[in-house]
N, C-alpha and C positions, 0 to 999 in steps of 0.2 A: 178192655184186654183179660182173659186169665190166668190165674198166678201160672201155669206153666206154660202159654205162652212168653209172658217176662223170666221166667226162668231160663226159656230156648234164646230169649236173645241176650240174656247177661252169660250164658255158653258163647255165644256166639262174640261177644265183644273181649271175653275175657279170654277167649278159647280154651276151657278147661270145664267140663262136666259141670253143671248148675243145678237143682232139683227143686221143685216146691216142693213140701211135705208139708202134713199136718201137725201140730203141734198139738198133741192133748191138752185141755182143759186142765187137768186136775194137775200137770205140770207147770201152768205159768207162774204159780206162785215165785215156786223155788228156781224158773229160770231168770223171771226177772232178777230176784235177790242177788243172784250170780252175775248180775250186767251192774247190781251198783245201784240198785234200786233199792230204797230203804221202808219204805210204803208202798208195797206193786196193789195196792187193793182199790185203790181212783183208777187206774190205767187197768188194772181187769174189768172193772166194772162197765170204763168206757168201752171197749173192747165187744163186751158183753153185747151192748145196747147197741155198736153197728152190727153186730152177727144177729141179734135178736129183731131186729130193726126199729128198736125205740127211740135211737139217738138216728137221725139223719139231716143231711146236710140240705139247707132251706133253697127252694128257685131248681129247677132244671139243671143239667148235669152241662157244664161246659166241654166241649171237645177240641182238642189243641189241632195245630196244622198241624207240629213236626211230632216225625216220627219216631218212636221211641228207643229206635238202636241211637238213635241221633243222639239222642239226651242221655241214654248211656254212658255214651262213646267221648261224651264230653268229659260227664261224671268220674269217672275212669282216668281221663287226662288230665284232668286237672288234679289225682289224689298222684299222680304218677312225677308230677312236677312240684 
């Protein structure tokens, strides 16, 4: 699924607009610190690794049979209770 497809599904589940946005790399450090991360360097390196392809999950990808809408609805319902 693309980030835009995930955002569309969140919009449907939450009954409000949700959109995927690119977060510029130069803002990551400040953003993560504002979220309470004291040392954002390792997190930034990890994300760079995924984005640049030098970190990858071993083996083939595994596809589940549960629709993302089902998963998101369950998560949202759990938060509501």
